[in-house]
DRENPA-722361 format. One record per residue (C-alpha): x, y, z; chain. Coordinates in nm, 2 decimals, padded with zeros to 4 digits. Layout:
% residues N
@X:X, Y:Y, Z:Z, cadena:A;
...
This chain:
% residues 69
@X:02.27, Y:16.89, Z:14.03, cadena:A;
@X:02.35, Y:16.52, Z:14.07, cadena:A;
@X:02.70, Y:16.42, Z:14.16, cadena:A;
@X:02.84, Y:16.17, Z:13.91, cadena:A;
@X:03.17, Y:16.09, Z:14.08, cadena:A;
@X:03.40, Y:16.21, Z:14.35, cadena:A;
@X:03.77, Y:16.26, Z:14.33, cadena:A;
@X:03.93, Y:16.29, Z:14.68, cadena:A;
@X:04.29, Y:16.41, Z:14.67, cadena:A;
@X:04.51, Y:16.24, Z:14.94, cadena:A;
@X:04.81, Y:16.45, Z:15.02, cadena:A;
@X:05.10, Y:16.23, Z:15.15, cadena:A;
@X:05.45, Y:16.30, Z:15.27, cadena:A;
@X:05.62, Y:16.03, Z:15.06, cadena:A;
@X:05.45, Y:15.93, Z:14.73, cadena:A;
@X:05.68, Y:15.63, Z:14.68, cadena:A;
@X:05.60, Y:15.48, Z:15.02, cadena:A;
@X:05.23, Y:15.55, Z:14.97, cadena:A;
@X:05.23, Y:15.38, Z:14.63, cadena:A;
@X:05.39, Y:15.07, Z:14.78, cadena:A;
@X:05.14, Y:15.08, Z:15.07, cadena:A;
@X:04.84, Y:15.08, Z:14.83, cadena:A;
@X:04.99, Y:14.80, Z:14.63, cadena:A;
@X:05.05, Y:14.59, Z:14.95, cadena:A;
@X:04.68, Y:14.64, Z:15.04, cadena:A;
@X:04.60, Y:14.48, Z:14.70, cadena:A;
@X:04.40, Y:14.79, Z:14.58, cadena:A;
@X:04.50, Y:14.72, Z:14.22, cadena:A;
@X:04.37, Y:14.36, Z:14.24, cadena:A;
@X:04.21, Y:14.26, Z:14.57, cadena:A;
@X:03.96, Y:14.55, Z:14.61, cadena:A;
@X:03.90, Y:14.60, Z:14.24, cadena:A;
@X:04.10, Y:14.93, Z:14.24, cadena:A;
@X:04.29, Y:15.00, Z:13.93, cadena:A;
@X:04.59, Y:15.23, Z:13.89, cadena:A;
@X:04.48, Y:15.46, Z:13.61, cadena:A;
@X:04.77, Y:15.70, Z:13.62, cadena:A;
@X:05.12, Y:15.59, Z:13.74, cadena:A;
@X:05.33, Y:15.80, Z:13.98, cadena:A;
@X:05.42, Y:16.11, Z:13.78, cadena:A;
@X:05.59, Y:16.44, Z:13.86, cadena:A;
@X:05.35, Y:16.71, Z:13.76, cadena:A;
@X:05.44, Y:17.06, Z:13.64, cadena:A;
@X:05.24, Y:17.22, Z:13.93, cadena:A;
@X:05.49, Y:17.08, Z:14.18, cadena:A;
@X:05.35, Y:16.75, Z:14.30, cadena:A;
@X:05.41, Y:16.38, Z:14.23, cadena:A;
@X:05.08, Y:16.19, Z:14.21, cadena:A;
@X:04.91, Y:15.87, Z:14.10, cadena:A;
@X:04.54, Y:15.79, Z:14.05, cadena:A;
@X:04.34, Y:15.49, Z:14.16, cadena:A;
@X:03.99, Y:15.41, Z:14.03, cadena:A;
@X:03.74, Y:15.22, Z:14.24, cadena:A;
@X:03.49, Y:14.99, Z:14.06, cadena:A;
@X:03.21, Y:15.23, Z:14.13, cadena:A;
@X:03.39, Y:15.49, Z:13.92, cadena:A;
@X:03.54, Y:15.71, Z:14.19, cadena:A;
@X:03.90, Y:15.82, Z:14.14, cadena:A;
@X:04.15, Y:15.87, Z:14.42, cadena:A;
@X:04.43, Y:16.11, Z:14.34, cadena:A;
@X:04.72, Y:16.06, Z:14.58, cadena:A;
@X:04.99, Y:16.33, Z:14.57, cadena:A;
@X:05.29, Y:16.47, Z:14.75, cadena:A;
@X:05.46, Y:16.80, Z:14.70, cadena:A;
@X:05.79, Y:16.79, Z:14.52, cadena:A;
@X:06.09, Y:16.94, Z:14.70, cadena:A;
@X:05.93, Y:16.91, Z:15.05, cadena:A;
@X:06.15, Y:16.80, Z:15.34, cadena:A;
@X:06.09, Y:16.43, Z:15.44, cadena:A;
């Protein structure tokens, strides 16, 4: 079986701060990363956003909702 793409899930403690950090790195523009899913509260108890690399790989960045900071 050939792997077509990889989707790592990055669990973080604060999704808002992580989103700002990725933007400051220029991932949306500078490295060709595109935000394909904005920060969203999901019904399964996490807030997450998705970044897509030009090679097609997607990074899912998420943080649990209701967790202590």
